[in-house]
LUMLUMMI-386923 format. One record per atom (N, C-alpha, C): x, y, z; residue in three letters. Coordinates in steps of 0.001 Angstrom, whole numbers, plus 500000, padded with zeros to 6 digits. Last residue first. Layout:
LUMLUMMI-386923
XYZALA...
This chain:
LUMLUMMI-386923
845280834085505306ALA846541835247504753ALA847738835008505719ALA843875830897506627ALA844414832815506487ALA845725833015505845ALA843659828473504577LYS844140828786505421LYS844086830272505371LYS840966825724503530ARG841687827194503502ARG842394827991504461ARG839858823359504148GLY840938823480504302GLY841717825075504428GLY836833822985503875ALA837343823799504812ALA838976823874505093ALA834610822877501324PRO835888822731501290PRO836421823423502969PRO831380821773502709LEU832411822664501589LEU833444822432501906LEU829811820089504331GLY830368819312502941GLY831361820410502404GLY828963820717506947LYS828158821300505723LYS828572820909503781LYS830646820388508637ILE829399819649508377ILE828488819864507177ILE832621821599507186VAL833065820126507234VAL831549819862507564VAL832126824174508090ALA832093823790506351ALA832348822572506041ALA832516824400510598GLU830885824431510236GLU831197824103508878GLU835000823675511046GLN833568823076511422GLN832641822949511046GLN835999826502510247ARG836436824869509157ARG835168824443509660ARG834798828083511913ALA834330828207510345ALA834182827032509913ALA836193827912514003LEU834566827620514178LEU833820827587512506LEU838715828272513341GLU838322826992513433GLU837254826547513516GLU837873831262512648LEU838426830194511494LEU838014828790511769LEU837890832152515509ASP836016831846514652ASP836665831304512896ASP840297831782516348GLY839431830872517064GLY838071830878516231GLY841589833700514212GLU842007832076514728GLU840841831366515296GLU840325835897514745VAL840188835595513860VAL840427833816513619VAL841505836525517688MET839784835990517295MET839528835428516189MET844050836766517768MET843350835761518483MET842177835076518092MET844134838768515748ASP844693837313515087ASP844154836454516167ASP843273840995517549VAL842349840641516336VAL843067839260515779VAL845303840894519655LEU843735840423520039LEU842796840482518422LEU847336841879518237GLU847655840400518719GLU846099840077519112GLU846698844273517255ALA846828843221516517ALA846945842208516772ALA846740845325520066PHE845198845219519083PHE845280844338518433PHE848495843547522598SER848119844535521342SER847118844557520741SER848616842236525782THR848170841705524161THR847443843052523463THR849284842909528359GLN849993841914527649GLN849763841644526209GLN849094845621530205PRO848513844783529411PRO849320843836528306PRO849947845864533928THR850514846201532250THR849733845368531438THR849737847300536943TRP848997846662535782TRP849337847145534618TRP850233848548539114GLY851316847772538756GLY850539847057537237GLY848487850147540849LEU848039848824540618LEU849440847767540033LEU849621852777540343ARG849068852202541827ARG849154850719541668ARG849750853021537235THR850940853179538431THR850480852703539999THR847941851641536071ARG849136851031535470ARG850432851700536716ARG845715853146537008ALA845733851739537671ALA847464850865536787ALA846479855596536314LYS845994855269537986LYS846788854225538198LYS846333855450533535THR847589855867533896THR847348855264535778THR844552854624531684SER844687854291532624SER846188854290533210SER842641856721529618ASP843574856885530284ASP843954856208531488ASP840084855415526728GLY840779855591528373GLY842071855902528961GLY837552856418524832LEU839402856446525157LEU839629856801526464LEU835089856539522314LEU836076856303523921LEU836864856075524046LEU832951858104520227LEU834526857959520986LEU834477857405522419LEU830152857851520148ASP831317858262519141ASP832281857518519785ASP826924856260520585VAL828628856962521537VAL829648857105520375VAL823851857692519663GLU825068857067519212GLU826277857780520574GLU820957856519520267ALA821609857643520736ALA823083857099520672ALA819562854053518703PRO819208855656518734PRO819701857092519731PRO822392852912517065ARG821543853058518365ARG820919854232518322ARG822046850959514150TYR822465852109514649TYR821572851972516165TYR821013848947512588TYR821720848757513991TYR822672849688514473TYR819597849697510459ARG818791848910512112ARG819999848750513220ARG820881850425508532PRO820142851718509666PRO819504850784510464PRO823418848847507835ASP821928848808507841ASP821804849500508713ASP826531848616505161ILE825702849322506207ILE824299848958506367ILE828494845762504469GLU827134846925503889GLU826503847164505483GLU831306844200503616VAL830790844562504656VAL829398845894503661VAL832881843242501121HIS832017842181501936HIS830854843220503267HIS834600844892500066ASP833606843852499659ASP832544843147500068ASP836117846380502037ARG834693846942501223ARG834214846058500142ARG837162844674503204TYR836221844507503848TYR835439845373503075TYR839325842188501325ASP838885843540501632ASP837851843797502065ASP841574839616502549MET840203840116501675MET840145841589502181MET842934837986503990GLY843719838404502454GLY842194839072501720GLY842595838087506456LEU842175836608506058LEU842307836742504670LEU843575840397507553ARG844203839241508129ARG844031837603507392ARG841595841770506267SER843036842049505768SER843958840539506438SER839699841589507939PHE839464841022506657PHE840903840865506071PHE840793842762510408THR840100841151510364THR840513840864508624THR841444845436509665GLN842106844431510816GLN841860843030510211GLN838678846332508558GLU840419846365508057GLU841257845499508349GLU837274846334511119CYS836783845482509697CYS838402845131508848CYS838841847667512682PHE838576846292513268PHE838193845440512026PHE838426850237511488ASP839938849662511282ASP839767848008512114ASP835458850458511767ARG836046850029510746ARG837456849753510648ARG835631851026514182VAL834426849855514054VAL835537849602512435VAL838675852520515359SER837456852642514514SER836714851077514304SER840622852846518004TYR840593852234516854TYR839012852693516472TYR843049854041520303LEU841810854429519642LEU841820853838518274LEU844417853523523835GLU844268853796522304GLU843197853770521151GLU844306852718526176ASN845090854224525608ASN845042854443524513ASN843594850821527061MET844888850448526309MET845384851977526171MET841930850411530375ALA842278850495528876ALA843470850368528417ALA840049850814533615ILE841218849833532769ILE840857850286531034ILE839917853422536205VAL839965853402534937VAL841023852102534496VAL839045852665539330TYR840502852571537926TYR839999852260536928TYR838435853551542775ASP838299853222541757ASP839253853385540363ASP839409851577545631ASP839443852462544977ASP838620852562543655ASP840645850339549109ALA839798850256548056ALA839525851725546888ALA843681849754550105GLU842208850757550489GLU841379850187549195GLU845341847912549676ASP845234847887551249ASP843716848749551040ASP844614845781546999GLN845050846629547628GLN844308847101549041GLN843374843538545909GLN844363842855546765GLN844488844445547226GLN841468844351544112LEU840937843756545506LEU842065843248546531LEU842686844744542273MET842000846326542895MET841519845588544231MET843898842600541077LEU844699843683541665LEU843966844514542332LEU841146841700539636TRP842015840881541047TRP842704842239541933TRP841073843475537336MET840040842992538669MET840727842902539817MET843199843118536268ALA843164844335536978ALA841932844308538127ALA842884840587535080GLU844094840871536253GLU843973841770536974GLU840930841093533650VAL840535840314534393VAL841746840557535451VAL842708842160531257TYR841678842961532175TYR841331842517533326TYR843953839767529878ASP844754841066530713ASP843756841967531387ASP841061838738528838GLY842323837968529809GLY843090838529530513GLY840303840494526884ALA839608840928528481ALA840616839795529349ALA842280842994525155PHE841850841678526021PHE841173841101527075PHE840973846312523929GLY841684845308524988GLY841585843878524822GLY840259849367522634TRP839976847572522783TRP841081847334523112TRP838427851815522436ASP839600851542523452ASP839738850185523346ASP836805852795519251ARG836700852601520939ARG838173852525520997ARG834596855065517199GLN835558854769518024GLN835803854043519307GLN832453854998514679ALA832194854957516074ALA833728853980516502ALA832103854707511893ASP833133855126512102ASP832700855517514102ASP830036852396511496LEU831830851726510936LEU832310853224511618LEU827645852033512442ASN828066853209512588ASN829813852287512523ASN826167848572511581GLY825829850038511716GLY826902851225511356GLY826388845738509280LEU826586846479510452LEU826257847933510150LEU826801842705507670PHE825728843814507933PHE826072844386509258PHE828102841005505444LEU828551841264506793LEU827627842878506835LEU828120838392503309LYS827940839841503361LYS827915839444505136LYS828165835611502816ASP828241836825501475ASP828891837978501995ASP828959832434504226GLN828251833886504023GLN828684834684502780GLN830574830407503587LEU829521830001504472LEU828434831143504545LEU833467830766502201GLY832266829975501387GLY830485830068502412GLY835519831034503837LEU835392829953503521LEU834320829630502974LEU835013834209504289LYS836407833431503521LYS836255831804503471LYS832506833999505707ILE832858834489503954ILE834051833977503729ILE833649833259508314ARG832581832591507647ARG832551832465505952ARG835505835068508778THR836018833892508290THR834579832965507727THR833632837279509034ALA834974837718507933ALA835249836153508226ALA832131836793511116ALA831281836657509959ALA832149836726508852ALA833453836261513243ARG832679835874512724ARG832275835697511516ARG834920839317513672THR835368838245513179THR834870836738512877THR832024840702513574ILE833171840943512221ILE833854839897512494ILE831155839801516058LYS830280839546514697LYS831537839693513681LYS832897840269517865ARG833029838976517717ARG832481838695516160ARG832752843386517654THR834059842696517358THR833940841473516976THR830150843505518324VAL830244844159517307VAL831636843483516641VAL827689840819519784PHE828665842091520191PHE830167842475518864PHE827069838572519277THR826254839790519078THR827089841093518928THR828657836528520282GLU828191836902518900GLU827821838291518107GLU830535836871522879GLY829228836974522667GLY829202837403521004GLY834121836439523305ARG833139837070523300ARG831875836830522441ARG835967834695523208ARG834958833883523804ARG833831835056524240ARG838277835694521450PRO837503834890521148PRO835988834223521798PRO837298838932523156SER838322837523523099SER837363836819522114SER837292842371524390GLU837133841701523693GLU838351840366523800GLU836983845230526089HIS837524844467526055HIS836710842915525330HIS836077848388526475ASN835784847531525613ASN837086846766525610ASN837283849860529775PHE836689850299528178PHE836830849236527649PHE836058849290533394LEU836834848918531876LEU836131849053531004LEU836159850598535824ILE835756851511534602ILE836317851015533599ILE835757849080538719GLY836922849075537337GLY836004849676536202GLY835485849787541903CYS835030850154540732CYS835900849497539906CYS835519848304545303SER836357849158544267SER835521848925543216SER835125848372548576ALA834497848040547650ALA835190848886546692ALA834763847613551460HIS836455847494551030HIS835642847136549419HIS832877849599553279LEU832870848330552884LEU834059848502552015LEU831661851606555541GLY833314851100555183GLY833650850041554443GLY829622852663554871TYR829825851341555378TYR830895850588555423TYR830019855194553373SER828645854996554487SER829231853866555166SER832040854601551316GLU831769855624552007GLU830914855690553549GLU830892852309550145ARG832553852097550580ARG832204853138551414ARG828482852890549224TYR828487851886550573TYR830099851819550876TYR829310854659547572ASN828196855329548570ASN828410854489549450ASN830019853266545466VAL831310853977546006VAL830664854874547387VAL827837851772544572THR829363851339545367THR829758852098546025THR826199853588543454ILE826326853120544750ILE827037852076545048ILE828203854335541342TRP827937855221542640TRP827431854425543802TRP827795851789539748HIS829184852439540093HIS828721853436541506HIS825328851325539155GLY825783850852540003GLY827425851043540447GLY824216854067537853TYR823848853625539072TYR824697852747540077TYR826078853556535419VAL826144854711536542VAL825818854501538109VAL824789851279534659LYS825996851383535309LYS826256852197536077LYS822192852670534020ALA822334851468534759ALA823795851636535817ALA823312854488532006VAL822386854510533041VAL822453853708533795VAL824295852151529871GLY824876853330530461GLY824322853697531910GLY821809851020529388TYR823183850192530459TYR823939851239530970TYR820161852895528748PRO820010852420529122PRO820860851612530503PRO822688855582527256SER821874853643526598SER821347854031527911SER824751857167527620ARG823845857804526315ARG822957856132526513ARG825752859104530549PRO825487858123529646PRO824606858016528477PRO828315861056531236TYR827262861436530554TYR826655859996529632TYR830064861454533917PHE829342860735533146PHE828568861073532492PHE833610863587533871PRO832026863518534412PRO831578862246533746PRO836641862256535239THR836153862664534065THR834287862499534199THR838166860706536995THR837374862337537159THR836717862565536194THR839219858997535334GLU838498858456536704GLU837877859738537256GLU839189859380532366LYS839645858945533377LYS838957859271534823LYS838966859484528648GLN838493859513529929GLN839534858783531007GLN841377861733526718PRO840759860515527243PRO840209860854528335PRO838721863703526447THR839190862793526190THR840486863298526054THR835023865258527946GLU836791865187527830GLU837405863993526812GLU832720864547527653VAL833057865701528068VAL834104866256528130VAL830833861953525538VAL832268862777526426VAL832644863656526335VAL828676860487525834LYS828970861475525361LYS830023862390526007LYS829911857775528129GLY829055858211526707GLY829038859282525729GLY830617856720530652PHE831012858214529314PHE830333858600528496PHE829682854242530459MET828849855732531661MET829741856939530953MET830731852789528665GLU829764853200528763GLU828948854443529306GLU832817851703530236SER833236853096529887SER831823853554529345SER831629850313533795SER831890850502532457SER832276851681531658SER832203848321536486SER831797849585536002SER832144849416534406SER832211845813538229ALA832331845981536930ALA831266847004536418ALA833203846111541500GLN831952846324540544GLN832573846240539002GLN834107843666544046TYR834541844319542776TYR833229844808541784TYR834818843802547533PHE833909843635546575PHE834457844520545042PHE835607841600550549ARG836276842707549473ARG835371842637548279ARG834747841477553286ILE834674840959552101ILE834761841504551245ILE835981840846556758GLN835552841368555545GLN835525840411554568GLN833721839612559578GLU834535838600558431GLU834914839880557444GLU831824839514561192GLY832812840572561238GLY834035840301560525GLY829136838678560719THR830372837889560949THR831910838207561276THR827323840661560362ASP827347839508561088ASP828133838650561929ASP828206842329558761ASP828277843187560209ASP827663841785560968ASP828752840523556592GLN829844841256557261GLN829515841659558239GLN825855840063555781VAL826755839071556189VAL827784839503557039VAL824784842839555062ASP824375841980556030ASP825593840979556885ASP826893843425552859ARG827161844245554139ARG826104843296555485ARG826327841447550964ILE827817841428551465ILE827798842294553349ILE823064842563550525ALA823624841438551177ALA825071840822551482ALA824110845165549394GLU823398844539550798GLU823574843612551317GLU825712843842547191LEU825899845203548332LEU825191845040549643LEU822997842980545966LEU824534842321546133LEU825484842695547073LEU821562845180545797ARG821149844244546390ARG822247842945546761ARG822888847045544081LEU822616847000545276LEU822205845905546178LEU822988845241541491THR824149845612542052THR824049845980544055THR820332845534540772GLY820963844146541616GLY822335844530541870GLY820003848014539899VAL819715847264541240VAL819839846155541733VAL821613847667537398ALA821745848509538523ALA821429848076540036ALA821230845214536166THR822353845834536216THR822320847079537227THR818666844255536667VAL819811843997537096VAL820968844261537368VAL816717846861536391ASP816753845584537423ASP817846845033538090ASP817556847829534248ALA817748848555535124ALA818061847699536682ALA816969845487532555THR818333846114532513THR818802846913533434THR814471845688532258TYR815170844240532931TYR816415844937532942TYR813700848532531341ALA813578847947532784ALA814200846852532997ALA815125848446528603PRO815302849278529708PRO814783848985531257PRO814889846450526630GLN815145846058527633GLN814938846777528827GLN815648847644524220ASP814649847698524144ASP814319846731525555ASP818214849194525270PHE817186850280524787PHE815408849107524372PHE819656847061525822SER819257847712526595SER818209848768526115SER820310846045523066VAL819783845508523722VAL818476846510525040VAL822697847679522702ARG821615847826522306ARG820579847294522415ARG824423846762524949VAL824085848074524760VAL822748848487524157VAL824448844240527089HIS824388844134525446HIS823709845909525502HIS824405843351529857SER825525843645529322SER825471844081527781SER822960842711532442GLN822581842907531284GLN823373843675530139GLN825203841093534598ALA824688842486534369ALA823893842365532698ALA828040840166536789ALA826439839858536069ALA825938841149535583ALA830055840629538173LEU830250840995537134LEU828896840478535869LEU831395841066541299ASN830239841458540501ASN830109841534539043ASN833301839524543164TYR833336839968541978TYR832012839915541277TYR834151839067546232VAL833355838855545530VAL833274840017544451VAL836243837356548599GLU836276838733547731GLU834872837891546618GLU835735835487550558HIS837153836377550739HIS836583837630549996HIS832480833881551018PRO833474834354550521PRO834412835498550994PRO830803832494552763ARG831398832969553101ARG832537833779552110ARG828837830610551369ILE829931830157551442ILE830998831086551768ILE826080831270553055GLU827073829639552737GLU828243829660552613GLU826176833541552792ARG826554833369554205ARG826855831752553958ARG826002833949550460ILE827118834294551061ILE827401834061552167ILE823012832747550150LEU824301832036549155LEU825956832709550076LEU821346834324551579ARG821848832829552025ARG823275832616551368ARG821876836575550137VAL822134836871551627VAL822759835513551804VAL820817836128547540LEU822009836682547722LEU822498836307548999LEU818347836024548488GLY818846834186547976GLY820503835053547914GLY817204837738549157ASN817452836998549900ASN818034835809549379ASN817309839078546199GLY818185839671547328GLY818537838658548336GLY817182838561543199ASP816750838258543978ASP817816838150545585ASP818243839449541030SER816905839972541556SER816123839350542397SER820437838040540340LEU820831839259541235LEU819330840109541487LEU820248834524541308ASP819904836000540320ASP819892837331541007ASP821315831440541150GLY821004832666541664GLY820727833491540785GLY822922827991541439TYR821936828844540795TYR821372830142541803TYR826705827952541562HIS825130827447542470HIS824322828795541565HIS829844825878540932LEU828479826482540392LEU827116826630541529LEU832746825901541644HIS831650825105541639HIS830354826307541793HIS835708824632540024LEU834712826017539600LEU833303825223540828LEU837321822344539561SER837659823305540557SER837047824551540440SER836721818978540018PRO836265820322539748PRO836991821654540544PRO838470816487538817SER838908817426540076SER838524818808540103SER837808815100536550GLU838257814191538167GLU837972815360539376GLU835571817013534754GLY836693816073534654GLY836587815716536237GLY833934820406534828PHE833889818891535114PHE835322818157534680PHE835007822828535288ILE833301822119535948ILE833352820674536062ILE836546824037533591LEU836499824192535117LEU835336823296536138LEU835447823229530843HIS836629822990531601HIS837252822934532912HIS833170825142530882GLU832980823513531193GLU834540822636531737GLU832900828160530547ILE833513827201531595ILE833595825606532328ILE831938828099528318ARG832966828943528614ARG833832828507529352ARG829264826622528312GLN830416826822527276GLN832008827086527902GLN827034826723529858THR828474826423530316THR829290826270529595THR824865829032528636GLY825027827823529183GLY826482828009530174GLY824076831900527516PHE825217830866526867PHE825437829873527668PHE821643832809529192THR821687832441527893THR822804831435527011THR820648831346532103SER821708832249531173SER821729831629529666SER818364830405533346SER817893830843532185SER819337831562531201SER819450830276535772ARG818807828976535237ARG818598829376534328ARG822582831326536559ARG820968831607536344ARG820841830477535614ARG825506831354538595ARG824266831406537342ARG822687831359537429ARG828043832443540336LEU826746832492540410LEU826178832236539053LEU830893830066541506GLY830059831025540422GLY828669831173540430GLY833506829851543171HIS832388829934543303HIS831700830777542570HIS837001828935544009VAL835827829384543291VAL834475829335543193VAL839459828812545999ALA838256828140545584ALA837639829236545137ALA843015829746544478TYR841545830182545115TYR840642828837544943TYR845246829709543377GLY844690828916544432GLY843630829294544997GLY845523831247540953LYS846269831339542167LYS845866830974543408LYS844061829442539183ALA845486829471538802ALA846495829952540113ALA841580830495539818ILE841891829067540367ILE843501829077539920ILE841830833133539122LEU841741832591540013LEU842058831628540951LEU841654832350536136LEU843018833607537146LEU843206832685538354LEU839083831479535790GLU840763830747535633GLU841895831478535964GLU837811833366536430ALA837711832028537215ALA838941831404536503ALA838060835313534455LEU838676835534535884LEU838407834368536450LEU837330834155532096TYR838763834282532431TYR838767834518533968TYR834621833953532909SER835138832485532382SER836746832765532742SER834049836608533322GLY833633835386534169GLY834520834532533942GLY834347837146530745ASP834835838015531900ASP834585837198533005ASP832065835954529524GLN833600836142528945GLN834429836400529778GLN829576834425531776GLY830117835404530620GLY831697835223530194GLY829318832809533654THR829447831955532446THR829591832704531169THR829068834526535864VAL830468833606535884VAL830406832740534183VAL827971836294537063GLY828376836369535812GLY828996835257535067GLY829554836657540311THR828768836525539615THR828730837053538211THR832039834682542148ILE832081835594540781ILE830527835472540545ILE833653834744545069LEU832141834613543906LEU832248835307543406LEU836383832958546388ALA835957834180545941ALA834765833607545196ALA838293832456549398ARG837210831794548602ARG837133833086547853ARG841754831118549920LYS840868832259549595LYS839578831571548874LYS843032828890552573GLN842596829264551028GLN841581830240550834GLN845167829879554634MET844067829505554644MET843492829458553043MET
């Protein structure tokens, strides 16, 4: 029997990589998208167009509980991956109520929909909740693991804590096979351009080709544990293949600063970041998270998960992707576009 999976947030970075992974494993994959989705379907067009479309899209929203029930009854998924959220930390300070409604209460609506359908049909639906390292916020221990207390420092982090604990509550109260992946920062060429890593690689490649002069950033000393999104979605899938649901930290167990990311990116292009990066106080958060470093021992031991992409390889991948975009932009503007990365 072919397995069916539903992915919320399928148009995002993680959703696109997860859809590819599940399709490669033979799943019938369904994706939930909002009509007002910021990024449209650019990341998944190769999966939905062509002679044999392998991804089926459905309009819906985590703010519509009745719609979620109808959709799950229609699809009858064996697995549901909840990746939808207002996921930008800085934006969550500007839109805290919206962030709470989608990222926190939206998770509750989805769990309720799954519980209703599962109770009616008697068929188990396995659930994955995208938890976040931002839940640790002002960290009380380093590195952070599954037992580390949460101390969120943004409306996004607070909303994710609610989504995490309501998932645990439904697992313990109703016996749902519901697992949480506490993913540390994960990036790729598909990362949104407002996120700091992609902002850096996009700007550096444009500077290389003379398309812009400066890159303005906030706190260069913030330290993060960065991995490749394509590696991390495999951990999501592995969690739902276990006999028992549980929670897992997914991380590289390595620490780099925003400054390190700048240095690696600009060096890759034969430049010194100090000549092009300037600090703009507008990009500071009202409450900063200084350091996030994960301990993924549990996932590596119990799930057999092993990341394949190093920090340097991740930066190279992102630089190459954005260098191609910059070359295309330069051609449109009539500028030389043949320069190669150093």
